C-alpha positions in Angstrom: 2.3 -2.6 -4.0 0.8 0.3 -6.0 -1.7 -0.7 -8.6 -3.0 1.6 -11.4 -6.4 1.6 -13.0 -6.4 2.6 -16.7 -9.0 3.3 -19.3 -7.5 2.7 -22.8 -4.1 3.8 -21.6 -5.4 6.8 -19.5 -4.6 6.6 -15.8 -7.8 7.0 -13.8 -6.4 6.2 -10.3 -4.3 4.2 -8.0 -4.6 1.9 -5.0 -2.3 -0.3 -2.9 -5.1 -2.9 -2.6 -4.3 -3.3 1.0 -6.9 -6.0 1.6 -7.0 -9.4 -0.1 -9.3 -12.5 0.1 -7.9 -15.3 -2.1 -11.0 -17.5 -1.5 -13.2 -15.0 -3.2 -10.5 -13.7 -5.6 -11.2 -10.2 -4.3 -8.7 -7.4 -3.5 -9.6 -3.9 -2.3 -8.2 -0.8 -0.8 -8.2 3.0 -0.6 -8.6 4.6 -4.0 -6.8 7.7 -5.1 -8.2 9.2 -8.3 -6.0 10.6 -11.1 -6.9 13.3 -13.6 -8.5 10.7 -15.9 -11.0 9.7 -13.2 -13.4 12.4 -14.5 -13.8 10.2 -17.6 -15.3 7.3 -15.7 -16.8 9.0 -12.6 -20.3 9.3 -13.9 -20.5 5.5 -14.3 -19.4 5.0 -10.7 -21.8 7.7 -9.4 -24.6 5.6 -10.8 -23.7 2.9 -8.3 -23.6 5.5 -5.5 -27.1 6.7 -6.5 -28.3 3.1 -6.5 -26.6 2.1 -3.3 -26.5 5.3 -1.2 -24.8 3.8 1.9 -21.5 1.9 1.6 -22.2 -1.8 2.1 -25.9 -1.0 2.1 -28.8 -2.5 0.1 -29.7 -1.2 -3.4 -32.4 1.4 -3.4 -32.8 1.6 -7.2 -32.4 -1.7 -9.1 -32.7 0.0 -12.5 -29.8 2.3 -11.8 -27.8 -0.6 -10.4 -28.4 -2.6 -13.6 -27.4 0.5 -15.7 -24.2 0.8 -13.6 -23.2 -2.8 -14.1 -23.8 -2.6 -17.9 -21.9 0.7 -18.2 -19.0 -0.5 -16.0 -18.6 -3.7 -18.0 -18.4 -1.7 -21.2 -15.6 0.7 -19.9 -12.9 -1.9 -20.4 -10.9 -0.8 -17.4 -7.6 -2.6 -16.7 -5.5 -3.1 -13.6 -1.7 -2.7 -13.9 0.8 -3.5 -11.2 3.9 -1.4 -10.2 6.0 -3.3 -12.8 3.6 -2.4 -15.6 2.1 -5.9 -15.9 -1.6 -6.0 -16.7 -3.5 -8.2 -14.2 -6.4 -10.1 -15.4 -9.7 -9.1 -13.7 -13.4 -10.0 -14.1 -14.6 -6.7 -12.5 -13.2 -3.4 -11.4 -15.4 -1.3 -9.1 -14.7 2.2 -7.6 -17.0 2.9 -4.6 -17.2 6.7 -4.8 -18.9 8.2 -1.7 -16.6 11.2 -1.8 -19.4 13.8 -2.4 -20.9 13.0 1.0 -17.9 11.8 3.0 -14.8 13.3 1.4 -11.9 11.8 -0.7 -11.1 9.3 2.0 -14.5 7.6 1.2 -13.3 6.2 -2.1 -12.4 2.5 -2.4 -11.2 0.3 -5.3 -12.5 -3.3 -5.4 -11.2 -5.8 -7.9 -12.2 -9.3 -8.7 -8.9 -10.8 -9.9 -9.0 -13.7 -12.3 -5.2 -13.8 -12.8 -3.8 -16.8 -11.0 -0.3 -15.4 -10.8 -1.6 -12.5 -8.6 -2.5 -14.9 -5.8 1.0 -16.7 -5.8 
């Protein structure tokens, strides 16, 4: 099912969230940016600078802390294909596209909405 990430009504991208782990309340999948992604990309590039390898260890704790603070202030929302907003506790876009191409973008969401897991 297609999911949309929005910033105050502006579409920043989409994902099918192909992978799910109900025990950790985590869903993730390939991310496809929309035109609105440029509004939030600098925040997610802070993460890439702090953690230069996907799944790697942080190399810059200060940038990582700045990333978490900035990401939490964005107020991103996740919307399903029917237009229903899904409650989340965090939305993260891993953007390694500069080094690895557009295929190296992933959306990871911590879903707090119980109905999502039914």
